[in-house]
Backbone as CSV, one residue per row, in Angstrom:
resi,resn,N_x,N_y,N_z,CA_x,CA_y,CA_z,C_x,C_y,C_z
1,MET,13.616,-12.499,-8.196,12.980,-11.704,-9.262,13.459,-10.454,-9.799
2,GLN,13.758,-10.129,-10.911,14.300,-8.979,-11.138,13.732,-7.684,-10.679
3,HIS,14.295,-6.810,-10.539,13.624,-5.251,-9.826,12.286,-4.846,-10.815
4,LYS,12.687,-4.618,-11.906,11.716,-4.164,-12.721,10.249,-5.279,-12.787
5,LYS,10.745,-6.339,-12.920,9.675,-7.331,-12.807,8.945,-7.454,-11.522
6,LEU,9.301,-7.047,-10.456,8.592,-6.927,-9.055,7.565,-5.876,-9.326
7,LEU,8.044,-4.794,-9.798,7.023,-3.633,-10.045,5.753,-4.143,-10.940
8,GLU,6.502,-4.718,-12.030,5.248,-5.161,-13.111,4.304,-6.127,-12.351
9,HIS,5.034,-7.167,-11.419,4.185,-8.122,-11.055,3.040,-7.348,-10.125
10,CYS,3.496,-6.284,-9.200,2.613,-5.631,-8.443,1.730,-4.607,-9.269
11,SER,1.767,-4.491,-10.270,0.758,-3.790,-11.377,-0.167,-4.750,-11.741
12,GLU,0.479,-5.998,-12.043,-0.701,-7.107,-12.794,-1.494,-7.724,-11.661
13,ARG,-1.172,-7.388,-10.175,-1.966,-7.657,-8.925,-2.027,-9.313,-9.141
14,LYS,-1.076,-9.913,-9.216,-1.098,-11.233,-9.267,-1.222,-11.962,-7.766
15,ASN,-2.245,-12.611,-7.515,-2.125,-13.094,-6.002,-2.456,-12.104,-5.081
16,MET,-2.847,-10.846,-5.475,-3.083,-9.755,-4.668,-4.781,-9.115,-4.884
17,ARG,-5.044,-8.946,-3.898,-6.691,-8.439,-3.695,-6.476,-6.896,-3.949
18,SER,-7.477,-6.391,-4.490,-7.508,-4.690,-4.502,-8.221,-4.135,-3.420
19,ALA,-7.665,-3.228,-2.690,-8.250,-2.472,-1.407,-9.255,-1.826,-1.801
20,LYS,-9.179,-1.264,-2.895,-10.621,-0.398,-3.681,-11.612,-1.439,-4.066
21,GLU,-11.420,-2.497,-4.471,-12.567,-3.252,-4.755,-13.318,-4.276,-3.421
22,THR,-12.394,-4.086,-2.633,-13.255,-4.672,-0.934,-14.339,-3.662,-0.602
23,GLY,-14.197,-2.290,-1.179,-15.181,-1.425,-0.450,-15.223,-1.266,1.142
24,CYS,-14.362,-2.042,1.769,-14.486,-1.834,3.280,-12.934,-2.123,3.858
25,PHE,-12.001,-1.585,2.981,-10.669,-1.912,3.611,-10.369,-1.129,4.857
26,PRO,-9.907,-1.641,5.686,-9.622,-1.117,7.037,-8.379,-0.172,7.162
27,TYR,-8.182,0.774,6.087,-6.969,1.724,6.192,-6.495,2.168,7.427
28,SER,-7.391,2.432,8.187,-6.852,2.947,9.683,-6.661,2.243,10.614
29,SER,-6.808,0.910,10.713,-6.488,-0.226,11.519,-5.360,-0.606,11.743
30,GLY,-4.828,-0.495,13.225,-3.607,-0.774,13.641,-2.887,-2.345,13.225
31,GLN,-3.887,-2.990,12.899,-3.454,-4.299,12.356,-2.936,-4.720,10.918
32,VAL,-3.129,-3.589,10.133,-2.929,-3.657,8.649,-1.249,-3.290,8.642
33,CYS,-0.467,-4.110,8.033,0.872,-3.674,7.918,1.336,-3.365,6.275
34,TYR,1.557,-1.885,6.176,1.885,-1.323,4.967,3.329,-1.600,4.509
35,MET,3.547,-1.523,3.228,4.789,-1.890,2.763,5.073,-0.892,1.328
36,GLU,6.126,-0.612,1.141,6.261,0.243,-0.098,7.514,-0.853,-0.963
37,VAL,6.957,-0.942,-2.368,8.046,-1.750,-3.123,8.298,-0.603,-4.110
38,SER,9.762,-0.416,-3.927,10.456,0.404,-4.675,11.155,-0.070,-6.268
39,PRO,11.368,1.016,-7.267,11.580,0.319,-8.464,12.812,-0.562,-8.472
40,ASP,13.927,-0.582,-7.377,14.963,-1.388,-7.386,14.679,-2.807,-6.428
41,GLY,13.276,-2.905,-6.320,12.947,-3.997,-5.714,12.973,-4.190,-4.251
42,ALA,13.526,-3.210,-3.355,13.314,-2.813,-2.157,11.911,-2.996,-1.693
43,VAL,11.824,-3.592,-0.422,10.717,-3.825,0.149,10.741,-2.979,1.736
44,THR,10.097,-1.899,1.786,10.187,-1.225,3.243,8.902,-1.258,3.977
45,GLN,9.111,-1.718,5.244,7.752,-1.358,5.992,7.367,-0.111,6.300
46,LEU,6.213,0.578,6.276,5.773,1.334,6.532,5.282,1.684,7.904
47,SER,5.797,2.368,8.964,5.469,2.422,10.180,5.011,3.618,10.602
48,THR,5.623,4.755,10.335,5.439,6.331,10.971,4.661,6.884,9.930
49,VAL,3.908,8.039,10.219,3.171,8.771,9.161,4.015,9.527,8.194
50,GLY,5.414,9.600,8.545,6.307,10.395,7.420,6.695,9.241,6.416
51,GLU,6.714,7.992,7.090,6.967,6.872,5.978,6.017,6.615,4.913
52,LYS,4.644,6.744,5.468,3.659,6.462,4.688,3.298,7.697,3.820
53,ARG,3.429,9.004,4.210,3.330,9.835,3.516,4.236,10.097,2.313
54,SER,5.730,9.883,2.398,6.445,9.498,1.421,6.309,8.552,0.367
55,ALA,6.011,7.204,0.822,5.340,6.245,0.005,4.224,6.689,-0.825
56,TYR,3.185,7.505,-0.295,1.985,7.975,-0.702,2.561,8.836,-2.061
57,ILE,3.452,9.687,-1.899,3.825,10.529,-2.676,4.417,9.871,-3.999
58,ASN,5.585,8.946,-3.620,5.833,8.032,-4.617,4.950,7.204,-5.620
59,ALA,4.211,6.675,-4.736,2.944,6.020,-5.414,1.935,6.694,-6.318
60,GLN,1.810,7.859,-5.827,0.887,9.051,-6.833,1.751,9.160,-7.994
61,ALA,3.251,9.437,-7.845,3.976,9.849,-9.175,4.186,8.486,-9.856
62,GLY,3.927,7.393,-9.538,4.005,6.247,-10.143,5.392,5.436,-9.875
63,VAL,6.216,5.943,-8.941,7.512,5.429,-8.664,7.631,4.025,-8.063
64,SER,6.521,4.140,-6.988,6.592,2.881,-6.341,5.125,2.377,-6.040
65,LYS,4.874,1.222,-5.569,3.464,0.534,-4.925,3.476,0.610,-3.568
66,ILE,2.263,0.661,-3.051,1.936,0.380,-1.627,1.153,-0.911,-1.693
67,LEU,1.906,-1.761,-0.945,0.779,-3.014,-0.652,0.640,-2.993,0.785
68,ALA,-0.223,-3.912,1.121,-0.828,-4.070,2.895,-1.102,-5.545,2.703
69,VAL,-0.872,-5.713,4.117,-1.318,-7.442,4.551,-2.442,-6.984,5.724
70,TRP,-3.541,-7.655,5.335,-4.521,-7.356,6.330,-4.705,-8.897,6.884
71,PRO,-4.415,-8.906,8.266,-4.872,-10.419,8.824,-6.408,-10.892,9.090
72,GLY,-6.415,-11.807,8.725,-7.682,-12.403,8.723,-7.839,-13.368,10.132
73,ARG,-8.808,-14.048,10.037,-9.122,-14.998,11.094,-8.463,-16.306,10.753
74,TRP,-8.545,-16.619,9.735,-7.607,-17.899,9.248,-6.426,-17.657,8.329
75,ARG,-6.377,-16.618,7.940,-5.065,-16.313,6.892,-5.259,-14.728,6.763
76,SER,-4.101,-14.244,6.309,-3.638,-13.072,6.108,-3.766,-13.040,4.288
77,ASP,-4.121,-11.598,4.047,-4.167,-11.607,2.618,-3.368,-10.235,2.276
78,LEU,-2.841,-10.465,0.943,-1.940,-9.450,0.374,-2.733,-8.352,-0.530
79,PHE,-2.752,-7.257,-0.296,-3.558,-6.141,-1.098,-2.692,-5.192,-1.767
80,ILE,-2.946,-4.796,-2.937,-2.617,-3.614,-3.448,-3.456,-2.441,-3.189
81,ILE,-2.669,-1.251,-2.571,-3.139,-0.003,-2.301,-3.916,0.618,-3.297
82,ASP,-4.680,0.534,-3.984,-5.024,1.180,-5.358,-6.208,2.280,-5.389
83,ASP,-6.614,2.725,-4.112,-7.342,3.990,-3.876,-6.039,4.677,-2.928
84,LEU,-5.392,5.279,-3.293,-4.292,6.361,-2.766,-5.156,7.368,-1.798
85,ASP,-6.005,8.032,-2.731,-6.860,9.051,-1.867,-7.542,8.281,-0.637
86,ALA,-7.959,7.236,-0.534,-8.737,6.466,0.747,-7.511,6.427,1.560
87,PHE,-6.264,5.769,1.172,-5.592,5.745,2.078,-4.816,7.015,2.750
88,SER,-4.616,8.041,1.931,-4.144,9.363,2.489,-5.004,9.754,3.681
89,GLU,-6.385,9.883,3.219,-7.419,10.262,4.031,-7.476,9.629,5.328
90,LYS,-7.705,8.348,5.312,-7.788,7.456,6.366,-6.410,7.484,7.516
91,GLN,-5.487,7.531,6.716,-4.046,7.676,7.550,-3.441,9.053,8.106
92,SER,-4.544,9.959,7.545,-4.308,11.448,7.986,-3.244,12.083,7.611
93,LEU,-2.576,11.583,6.439,-1.212,11.771,6.092,-1.143,13.468,5.732
94,PHE,-1.780,14.280,5.540,-1.562,15.499,5.320,-2.848,16.388,6.426
95,GLY,-3.053,15.688,7.386,-3.910,16.481,8.138,-5.371,16.528,7.680
96,LYS,-6.288,17.190,8.266,-7.653,17.366,7.627,-7.865,18.065,6.575
97,TYR,-6.961,18.989,6.399,-7.078,19.831,5.091,-5.821,19.683,4.448
98,ARG,-6.122,19.346,2.943,-4.958,19.074,1.978,-5.067,20.304,0.601
């Protein structure tokens, strides 16, 4: 898949669920795997607060998308992180005060 098409695919949310629409996405759970999809098609796992903060800034600017895998009992689902404020708050990306 070409790089531009990958970001468009993420924007269309095909085969992905909306974190915002779940109403109970576990943003702060250690079991959720976050990743950033960059414009060049690179996918980077986000492990540290610094990586998550950088991905958040990029996503806010519309440069990249943040995705997450939420493991379930019988299967794992792919989510697009479409509530960046909730992600930032629950991950404490900027401390208590922003």
